[in-house]
C-alpha positions as CSV (number, residue, x, y, z in Angstrom):
1,M,47.9,238.4,195.7
2,I,46.4,239.1,199.2
3,K,44.6,235.7,199.1
4,K,48.0,234.0,198.4
5,I,49.6,235.8,201.3
6,L,46.7,234.9,203.7
7,K,46.9,231.3,202.6
8,S,50.7,231.3,203.2
9,L,50.2,232.8,206.7
10,L,47.5,230.3,207.5
11,A,49.8,227.5,206.3
12,V,52.6,228.8,208.6
13,F,50.2,229.1,211.6
14,A,48.9,225.6,210.9
15,L,52.4,224.2,210.8
16,I,53.3,226.0,214.0
17,F,50.1,224.7,215.6
18,L,50.9,221.1,214.5
19,V,54.5,221.4,215.8
20,L,53.4,222.8,219.2
21,T,50.7,220.1,219.5
22,G,53.3,217.5,218.8
23,L,55.6,219.0,221.4
24,Y,52.8,219.0,223.9
25,F,51.4,215.5,223.4
26,I,54.5,213.5,222.2
27,P,56.4,212.5,225.4
28,P,60.1,213.5,225.5
29,K,62.9,211.1,226.2
30,Q,63.4,210.5,229.9
31,E,66.5,212.2,231.3
32,R,69.1,209.6,232.6
33,I,71.4,210.5,235.4
34,Q,74.7,208.7,236.1
35,Y,75.6,208.7,239.8
36,D,79.2,208.5,241.0
37,Y,79.4,208.4,244.8
38,K,82.6,209.4,246.5
39,Q,83.8,208.3,249.9
40,I,84.7,210.3,253.0
41,E,88.5,210.9,253.1
42,K,90.2,208.5,255.5
43,N,93.8,209.4,254.7
44,P,95.4,211.1,257.7
45,L,98.0,212.8,255.5
46,L,95.2,214.5,253.5
47,N,93.3,215.3,256.7
48,S,96.3,217.0,258.3
49,R,96.4,219.6,255.5
50,V,92.8,220.8,256.2
51,G,92.6,224.2,257.8
52,W,93.3,227.9,257.3
53,Y,96.5,229.3,255.9
54,K,97.7,232.9,255.9
55,S,99.9,234.0,253.0
56,S,102.8,236.5,253.1
57,N,100.5,239.2,251.7
58,N,98.0,238.6,254.6
59,K,95.3,236.7,252.7
60,N,93.4,233.8,254.3
61,Y,93.0,230.6,252.3
62,Q,90.9,227.6,253.3
63,I,91.9,224.1,252.6
64,T,89.0,221.7,253.0
65,W,87.6,218.4,251.8
66,G,85.7,218.8,248.6
67,S,82.8,216.8,247.5
68,Q,85.0,214.9,245.1
69,D,88.4,213.1,245.8
70,G,91.2,215.1,247.2
71,L,91.0,218.6,248.7
72,Q,89.7,222.0,247.8
73,L,91.4,225.4,248.1
74,N,89.0,228.3,248.6
75,Y,89.6,232.1,248.8
76,F,86.6,234.2,249.8
77,D,86.1,237.8,248.8
78,S,83.2,240.1,248.1
79,L,84.4,240.7,244.5
80,R,83.8,237.8,242.1
81,N,87.0,238.4,240.2
82,N,89.1,237.8,243.3
83,L,87.5,234.4,244.3
84,K,89.5,231.2,244.2
85,N,87.9,227.7,244.2
86,L,90.4,225.1,243.1
87,R,90.1,221.3,243.3
88,L,93.4,219.8,244.5
89,T,93.9,216.2,243.2
90,H,96.4,214.2,245.2
91,I,99.4,212.9,243.2
92,E,101.8,211.5,245.7
93,G,103.3,212.5,249.1
94,N,102.9,216.3,249.5
95,K,102.1,216.9,245.8
96,F,98.7,218.0,244.5
97,S,97.6,219.3,241.2
98,T,94.7,221.5,240.0
99,D,94.9,219.5,236.8
100,K,92.4,216.7,237.2
101,N,94.2,214.7,234.5
102,L,97.4,214.9,236.6
103,K,99.5,216.0,233.7
104,T,101.1,218.9,235.5
105,V,101.9,219.6,239.2
106,E,100.4,223.0,239.8
107,V,100.1,222.9,243.6
108,N,102.6,221.6,246.1
109,F,102.3,221.1,249.9
110,E,105.5,221.0,252.0
111,F,105.5,220.0,255.6
112,D,108.3,220.0,258.2
113,N,106.5,217.0,259.7
114,I,102.9,216.1,260.3
115,D,102.7,217.7,263.8
116,S,104.6,220.9,263.1
117,I,103.9,224.1,261.1
118,S,102.6,223.4,257.7
119,I,103.8,225.5,254.7
120,L,101.6,225.7,251.6
121,N,103.3,226.5,248.3
122,V,100.8,227.4,245.5
123,K,101.8,227.8,241.9
124,T,99.3,228.1,239.1
125,S,99.3,229.8,235.7
126,K,97.9,232.9,237.3
127,T,99.4,233.1,240.8
128,E,102.2,231.9,243.0
129,F,102.4,232.3,246.8
130,T,103.4,230.7,250.1
131,A,101.1,230.4,253.1
132,T,101.5,229.2,256.7
133,K,98.9,227.1,258.4
134,L,97.2,228.7,261.3
135,K,96.1,227.1,264.6
136,N,92.5,227.3,265.7
137,E,91.5,229.9,263.2
138,F,87.9,230.9,262.5
139,Y,86.3,227.4,262.7
140,K,87.1,223.7,262.9
141,Q,86.2,221.6,259.9
142,E,84.9,218.0,259.9
143,E,83.7,215.7,257.3
144,V,80.6,214.0,258.8
145,E,78.3,211.2,257.6
146,Y,74.8,210.3,258.8
147,F,72.0,208.2,257.5
148,N,68.4,208.5,256.3
149,G,67.4,204.9,256.5
150,D,69.8,203.0,254.2
151,V,71.0,206.2,252.4
152,R,74.4,207.4,253.5
153,L,74.7,211.1,253.5
154,A,77.8,213.4,254.0
155,G,78.6,217.0,254.5
156,L,81.1,219.5,255.8
157,L,80.6,220.7,259.4
158,M,82.1,224.0,260.4
159,T,82.3,224.7,264.2
160,P,83.6,228.1,265.3
161,Y,86.5,228.0,267.8
162,N,85.3,231.1,269.7
163,T,81.6,231.8,269.9
164,N,78.8,232.6,272.3
165,K,76.0,232.4,269.8
166,S,75.3,228.6,270.3
167,T,73.2,228.3,267.1
168,A,73.5,225.5,264.5
169,V,72.4,226.0,260.9
170,V,71.9,223.3,258.2
171,F,71.7,224.4,254.5
172,I,69.2,222.9,252.1
173,H,70.3,222.9,248.5
174,G,68.3,223.9,245.5
175,S,67.5,222.0,242.3
176,G,69.7,219.8,240.2
177,I,73.3,218.6,241.1
178,S,74.4,220.5,244.2
179,D,77.0,219.9,246.9
180,R,79.6,221.6,249.0
181,N,81.8,222.3,246.0
182,S,79.2,224.8,244.8
183,F,81.0,227.9,245.8
184,W,77.8,229.9,245.9
185,Y,76.6,227.8,248.9
186,M,80.1,227.5,250.4
187,H,80.5,231.3,250.4
188,Q,77.3,231.7,252.5
189,A,78.2,228.8,254.8
190,N,81.7,230.2,255.4
191,Y,80.2,233.7,256.1
192,L,77.9,232.4,258.9
193,A,80.6,230.1,260.4
194,R,83.1,233.0,260.6
195,N,80.4,235.0,262.3
196,G,80.1,232.4,265.1
197,Y,77.5,229.8,263.9
198,M,77.9,226.1,263.7
199,V,77.1,225.3,260.0
200,L,76.5,222.0,258.3
201,L,76.7,222.2,254.5
202,P,75.6,218.8,253.2
203,D,76.2,217.2,249.9
204,K,72.7,216.8,248.5
205,R,71.6,213.2,248.0
206,G,73.1,211.7,244.9
207,C,75.8,214.4,244.8
208,G,79.4,214.4,246.0
209,K,79.8,212.0,248.9
210,S,76.1,211.5,249.5
211,E,74.3,208.4,248.2
212,G,70.8,208.1,246.9
213,E,69.1,209.7,243.8
214,W,68.1,213.3,243.5
215,H,66.3,213.1,240.2
216,T,63.7,210.6,241.5
217,A,63.4,211.9,245.0
218,S,60.4,213.5,246.6
219,F,60.5,216.7,248.7
220,Q,59.7,214.4,251.6
221,D,62.9,212.4,250.9
222,F,64.9,215.6,250.9
223,S,63.2,216.7,254.1
224,D,64.1,213.4,255.7
225,D,67.7,213.9,254.7
226,I,67.8,217.3,256.5
227,T,66.0,215.8,259.5
228,A,68.8,213.2,259.6
229,A,71.4,215.9,259.5
230,L,69.7,217.8,262.4
231,N,69.4,214.5,264.4
232,Y,73.2,213.9,263.8
233,L,73.9,217.3,265.3
234,S,71.6,216.8,268.2
235,N,73.0,213.3,269.0
236,N,76.7,214.2,268.5
237,K,77.1,218.0,269.1
238,K,74.3,218.7,271.5
239,T,76.6,220.5,274.1
240,E,77.9,222.9,271.4
241,F,74.6,224.7,270.5
242,S,71.3,225.5,272.1
243,K,69.4,226.7,269.0
244,K,69.1,225.2,265.5
245,G,67.5,226.0,262.2
246,V,67.6,225.5,258.5
247,I,68.3,227.7,255.5
248,G,66.5,226.5,252.4
249,I,67.6,228.1,249.1
250,S,65.5,228.2,246.0
251,Q,64.0,224.7,245.7
252,G,65.3,224.2,249.3
253,G,62.8,226.8,250.4
254,W,59.9,224.5,249.7
255,I,61.7,221.7,251.5
256,S,62.4,223.9,254.6
257,H,58.7,223.9,255.4
258,L,58.5,220.1,255.3
259,V,61.5,220.0,257.7
260,N,59.7,222.4,259.9
261,K,56.7,220.1,260.0
262,D,58.8,217.0,260.7
263,T,61.2,218.5,263.2
264,K,59.3,219.8,266.3
265,D,62.2,221.5,268.0
266,L,63.4,223.8,265.2
267,D,64.0,227.4,266.4
268,F,63.8,229.0,262.9
269,I,63.6,228.3,259.2
270,I,64.8,230.7,256.5
271,D,63.3,230.3,253.0
272,V,65.6,232.2,250.5
273,V,64.4,233.0,247.0
274,G,61.9,230.1,247.1
275,A,58.5,230.3,245.5
276,S,55.2,230.3,247.5
277,T,53.5,228.8,244.5
278,T,53.7,225.1,243.4
279,P,56.7,224.0,241.4
280,N,54.5,223.5,238.4
281,E,53.5,227.2,238.5
282,Q,57.0,228.3,239.2
283,L,58.3,226.3,236.2
284,K,55.9,228.0,233.8
285,F,56.9,231.4,235.1
286,E,60.6,230.6,234.7
287,I,60.2,229.3,231.1
288,M,58.0,232.2,230.1
289,N,60.8,234.6,231.2
290,D,63.4,232.5,229.2
291,I,61.2,232.8,226.1
292,K,60.6,236.6,226.7
293,N,64.4,237.1,227.1
294,S,64.9,235.5,223.7
295,G,62.9,238.3,222.2
296,A,59.3,237.0,222.1
297,P,56.5,239.2,223.4
298,E,54.6,238.1,226.5
299,F,51.4,237.2,224.7
300,V,53.5,234.7,222.7
301,A,55.7,233.6,225.6
302,K,52.9,232.8,227.9
303,P,51.2,230.0,225.9
304,L,54.5,228.7,224.7
305,S,55.6,228.4,228.4
306,I,52.7,225.9,228.9
307,V,54.0,223.7,226.1
308,F,57.7,223.8,227.0
309,A,57.0,223.4,230.8
310,K,55.1,220.2,230.0
311,R,58.1,218.9,228.0
312,A,60.5,219.9,230.8
313,R,58.4,218.0,233.3
314,G,58.2,215.0,230.9
315,K,62.0,214.7,230.9
316,R,62.0,213.9,234.6
317,K,58.5,212.6,235.0
318,I,58.9,210.7,238.2
319,W,60.3,213.7,240.0
320,W,57.5,216.1,238.7
321,D,54.8,213.6,239.5
322,K,56.0,213.5,243.1
323,N,56.6,217.2,243.6
324,G,54.9,219.3,241.0
325,E,51.8,220.2,243.0
326,F,53.6,220.7,246.3
327,D,52.1,223.8,248.0
328,P,54.0,225.3,251.0
329,I,51.2,227.6,252.2
330,P,49.2,225.0,254.2
331,L,52.5,224.0,256.0
332,M,53.3,227.6,256.7
333,S,49.8,228.3,258.1
334,K,50.4,225.6,260.8
335,S,53.9,226.7,261.8
336,D,54.8,227.6,265.3
337,T,58.4,228.2,264.3
338,K,59.9,231.6,263.4
339,I,60.0,232.0,259.6
340,L,62.0,234.4,257.5
341,K,61.0,234.6,253.8
342,I,63.5,236.4,251.5
343,F,62.6,237.5,247.9
344,A,64.6,239.2,245.2
345,N,62.4,241.7,243.4
346,E,64.0,241.1,240.0
347,D,63.9,237.3,240.3
348,E,63.0,235.7,236.9
349,N,62.9,232.2,238.3
350,V,60.3,232.8,240.9
351,P,56.9,234.4,240.5
352,V,57.6,236.9,243.3
353,T,54.4,239.0,242.9
354,E,52.1,236.0,243.1
355,S,54.2,234.5,245.9
356,Q,53.9,237.7,247.9
357,A,50.2,237.8,247.3
358,R,49.7,234.3,248.6
359,I,51.7,235.1,251.7
360,K,49.7,238.3,252.2
361,E,46.5,236.2,252.1
362,L,48.1,233.7,254.5
363,L,48.9,236.5,257.0
364,K,45.3,237.8,256.8
365,S,43.9,234.5,257.9
366,N,46.8,233.8,260.3
367,P,47.7,237.2,261.9
368,S,49.6,235.6,264.7
369,L,52.0,233.7,262.4
370,S,55.6,234.4,263.2
371,L,56.7,235.3,259.6
372,D,59.1,238.0,258.6
373,I,59.5,239.0,254.9
374,K,62.5,240.6,253.4
375,I,62.5,242.0,249.8
376,L,65.9,242.5,248.2
377,E,65.6,245.3,245.7
378,N,67.6,245.3,242.4
379,S,68.5,241.7,242.7
380,G,67.8,238.5,240.8
381,H,67.6,234.8,241.8
382,A,71.4,234.5,242.5
383,L,71.3,237.5,244.9
384,F,74.3,239.1,243.1
385,S,75.3,242.7,243.6
386,K,75.5,244.5,240.3
387,N,78.7,246.2,241.5
388,T,80.6,243.1,242.6
389,N,78.9,240.4,240.4
390,W,78.8,238.2,243.5
391,I,76.6,237.6,246.5
392,R,75.3,240.7,248.1
393,E,77.0,241.7,251.4
394,D,73.8,243.3,252.7
395,Y,71.9,240.0,252.3
396,L,74.6,238.1,254.3
397,K,74.6,240.8,257.0
398,F,70.8,240.6,257.2
399,L,71.0,236.8,257.7
400,N,73.5,237.2,260.4
401,N,71.6,239.9,262.2
402,W,68.2,238.2,261.9
403,I,69.5,234.9,263.4
404,S,71.5,236.6,266.1
405,Q,68.4,238.3,267.4
406,L,66.4,235.1,267.9
């Protein structure tokens, strides 16, 4: 009886071994990405609606250009349940709809005329209100375009009306599809702009209104895109700021160090929840945590992560061949620029312990390196507060204070 059980177990383990071996060595199907580039809005009637509106109950709503066609209505709040992020598809005249299929008119704009006070009437299944457009409130909004070689890139530029900080900030997106419609990025950009900074929130290459491909691009391509954005600001807005820097988030943290190498006059770089290991090591760590969270013990999750990480890389082989072994530490060691590195101690996407250890060794051999480290306790990769289920206010305040003291 015992022999039969042992034979059965051996057969099961042999089958598992064969399956895992097959998963490891048989290449997966390559991921195919369809790109749909949008254009900068040229319609003056649409452009005239962009701005800030105050409702009768004293709430401020932003109307802006989204990364897709039409406009975007945003309402910012520290509580996730209060946020609003609605795409407004133009129907005709003053009429817009939040229904992308245009079956129902849910949002309507009414104007006395194009040069007078604008009234916004909003009606959805959950809310109804009227708001009046404000003049010169918080910051001016511009859709801008710039070029990295033949690749046309676009973004939203926010320039405060009243500021003495004279600092420009360019955001660097994380992995995958990401553009200004990602409210997580937009919330941070809005916070800084309302605190007096000029902020450029790009559409990542291949996303929204930016051309190019993100799934085949190298970190150097992404870095060149950000350098093009910084050059655009220097060439077109140079009288409006005296300092400039970048905020790279997640995957953007790796890229920020390349931008620092390629842009000699940066005043600062901020690397937010980015790994100090290579992408290959970070991927194995992330997948191991995914497996552990499904209920597997670590001694099982760790070897399985090697198999599934290899398959994940195989689905986008070109990208991983270009970027998988990128190491930010040598670039950081040569930096003369002020660096802020932010970690979240409960981050399951980034090997924080190993990343901190690598930075500690870096500072031992480079004691004069201008590098500040901030650890956000009780926080994961998205930097959410457990009370609000949205971006931590103390993180945003820390960003503001750190930049303002440069």
